[in-house]
C-alpha positions in Angstrom: 80.2 57.5 85.8 82.1 54.4 84.3 80.2 51.9 82.7 79.7 48.1 83.9 83.1 47.0 82.7 84.8 50.3 84.4 85.7 51.9 81.2 85.2 55.9 81.6 82.2 57.6 80.0 83.9 61.0 79.9 87.3 62.1 80.0 89.2 65.5 80.0 92.6 65.7 78.0 94.9 68.8 79.4 97.4 68.9 76.5 94.6 68.3 74.1 96.6 68.1 70.9 99.3 65.7 72.5 99.7 63.0 70.5 100.1 60.6 73.8 97.0 62.2 75.1 95.2 62.0 71.5 96.0 57.9 71.4 94.7 57.6 75.0 91.4 59.2 73.8 90.9 56.9 70.9 91.5 53.8 72.9 88.8 55.1 75.4 86.2 56.2 72.6 86.8 52.6 71.4 85.7 51.3 74.9 82.6 53.6 74.8 83.8 56.6 76.4 81.1 59.1 75.3 82.3 62.7 76.2 85.9 64.0 75.4 87.1 67.6 76.1 90.3 68.3 74.5 92.0 71.4 76.7 94.5 73.3 74.6 95.5 76.6 73.4 93.2 77.5 70.4 94.7 76.4 67.2 94.1 74.4 64.1 95.8 71.7 65.5 93.4 71.3 68.4 90.4 71.8 66.2 91.8 69.1 63.9 92.2 66.7 66.8 89.0 67.2 68.1 87.4 66.6 64.1 89.5 63.2 64.2 87.8 62.1 67.6 84.3 63.1 66.4 85.5 61.2 63.0 86.5 58.2 64.7 83.1 57.6 66.7 80.3 59.5 65.1 77.8 60.2 67.9 80.4 61.0 70.7 80.7 64.2 71.8 84.0 65.6 71.6 84.2 69.3 72.8 87.3 71.8 73.2 88.0 74.1 75.7 90.8 77.2 76.1 93.5 76.0 78.5 97.0 77.4 78.7 99.6 75.7 81.4 101.5 79.0 82.0 97.9 80.7 82.8 97.6 79.2 86.2 95.3 82.2 87.2 92.5 80.8 84.8 93.0 76.7 85.6 89.9 77.0 87.9 87.5 78.8 85.5 88.5 76.6 82.7 88.3 73.4 84.7 85.2 74.8 86.4 83.7 74.9 83.1 84.1 71.4 82.2 82.9 69.9 85.7 80.0 72.0 85.7 78.7 70.1 82.4 78.7 66.8 84.2 81.1 64.3 85.8 84.5 63.6 84.5 85.9 59.9 84.9 89.3 60.5 83.6 91.7 63.5 83.5 94.7 62.9 81.5 97.5 65.4 82.2 99.3 65.2 78.8 100.9 68.4 78.4 104.7 69.5 78.5 107.5 70.6 76.7 110.9 69.1 76.0 112.9 72.6 75.7 116.6 72.6 74.2 118.9 71.8 76.7 121.8 73.8 75.2 119.9 76.6 74.5 118.2 76.6 77.5 121.4 76.6 79.4 122.6 79.8 77.6 119.3 81.5 77.9 117.9 80.5 81.2 114.4 82.3 80.4 113.6 79.1 78.1 114.8 76.5 81.0 112.2 78.9 83.4 109.2 78.1 80.5 110.0 74.2 80.8 110.1 74.2 84.7 107.0 76.6 84.7 105.1 74.3 82.2 106.1 71.0 83.2 105.7 71.4 86.7 104.3 75.1 88.2 101.4 74.4 85.4 100.9 70.9 86.5 101.1 71.6 90.0 98.1 74.3 89.6 96.1 71.8 87.0 96.5 68.8 89.1 95.2 70.4 92.3 92.0 72.0 90.8 91.4 68.8 88.8 92.0 66.5 92.2 89.7 68.9 94.0 86.5 68.7 91.2 87.2 64.9 91.2 87.2 64.8 95.0 84.1 66.8 94.9 82.2 64.6 92.7 83.7 61.4 95.0 85.1 59.7 92.0 87.2 59.3 88.9 91.1 59.3 87.9 94.1 61.3 87.3 96.8 60.4 85.3 99.7 62.1 85.1 102.1 61.8 82.4 105.6 61.8 83.8 109.0 60.3 82.5 111.5 57.8 82.9 113.6 61.2 82.9 112.1 61.7 86.2 113.9 58.6 87.7 117.5 60.3 87.5 118.5 63.8 85.7 120.9 63.2 82.7 123.6 65.7 82.0 122.0 65.8 78.6 118.5 66.8 79.5 118.6 67.7 83.0 116.6 70.7 82.8 113.5 68.7 81.5 114.3 65.9 83.8 114.2 67.9 87.1 110.9 69.4 85.9 109.6 65.6 85.4 111.1 64.7 88.8 109.2 67.3 90.5 106.0 66.5 88.6 106.1 62.6 89.5 106.9 63.3 93.0 103.9 65.9 93.5 101.9 63.3 91.8 102.9 60.3 94.2 102.1 62.9 97.4 98.7 64.0 95.4 97.8 60.1 95.2 98.6 59.8 98.8 96.5 62.6 100.2 93.6 61.3 97.9 93.7 57.7 99.4 90.2 56.8 100.6 88.4 59.8 98.8 87.4 57.6 95.9 89.6 59.4 93.7 92.7 57.2 92.1 96.0 59.0 90.8 98.3 57.4 88.4 101.7 58.3 87.3 102.8 56.9 83.7 106.6 57.0 83.3 107.4 56.5 79.5 110.5 55.9 78.0 111.5 57.8 74.5 108.4 58.3 73.1 108.4 58.8 69.4 106.5 61.7 68.8 106.5 65.1 66.9 108.6 66.7 69.8 111.0 63.7 69.7 111.5 63.9 65.8 115.0 64.5 65.0 116.1 63.3 68.1 118.9 60.5 68.8 116.4 57.5 69.7 116.9 56.2 73.1 116.8 52.3 74.0 113.3 50.7 74.7 111.6 53.7 72.6 107.8 53.4 72.5 104.8 54.9 70.6 101.9 57.2 71.9 99.8 53.9 71.1 101.9 52.0 73.3 101.6 54.3 75.9 97.7 54.6 75.9 97.6 50.6 76.2 99.5 50.9 79.3 97.2 53.6 80.7 93.9 51.1 80.1 95.9 48.4 81.8 96.6 50.6 84.6 93.4 52.1 85.1 91.8 48.8 85.1 93.9 47.8 88.0 94.1 51.2 89.7 97.7 50.9 89.3 99.5 53.8 91.2 102.4 53.7 89.1 103.0 52.7 84.9 106.0 52.1 83.3 106.2 52.4 79.3 107.7 49.5 78.2 107.7 47.7 81.5 111.4 46.8 81.0 112.4 50.4 82.0 111.5 49.5 85.6 114.4 47.2 86.3 116.8 48.9 83.7 116.1 52.1 85.8 116.5 50.5 88.8 119.6 49.9 88.4 120.8 53.4 86.7 119.0 55.0 90.1 122.0 52.8 91.9 125.0 53.4 89.9 127.8 55.6 91.9 127.8 59.2 90.1 131.1 58.7 88.7 130.0 55.7 86.7 126.9 57.7 85.5 128.6 60.6 84.3 130.6 58.2 82.0 127.6 56.4 80.3 126.5 58.3 76.9 123.3 59.7 78.2 
């Protein structure tokens, strides 16, 4: 259960080696979180992430569990193991792949992988997590979407369309859970400086994993439905959404 100040005491990060996921975990540990589960494919990176969190707050319990977004048939068993150990206050869905737009257009199998990871895998894990949270009667499900979900751009429409599907799913899931004690929050960051975006041309209003983590904490305290990072993206995207397509196509996006 959350403490007297409303801070989560336990959290599960789906995508346990994610830089954004780890930034959120560090912030929660600094706010008295006692238990962190990092769920991801077994790898040195996942174990190193767990070790870094243990060093950050000695005494906190940091555990890893095998999770593969594409192995949807295993999600109930994997998440069931975590929830069987005790209530989870916060589930963060932080996994996803960017893909390579040019390559994936030539080789559709790559595009399918992007869609299956970012959307199908998230739908499966999200529904399993939501059912578990509903069963315990409380908790928050935070879904990392993207500003790319607002309007697909020609330079990354495969990724953007997968995030658009995820965003719509998360909004509907939140509506379906209204009144159950479970809170669903959609986070829409812009360009985040991470390993995944290294080498890409940086977009305006770029942000960092730490800034996203701070926004997640802010949103959780207010039980927000949607959080933009940075907040100035919200009015900017309101304008871009309404641009006629002939004008939108001319933008260097």
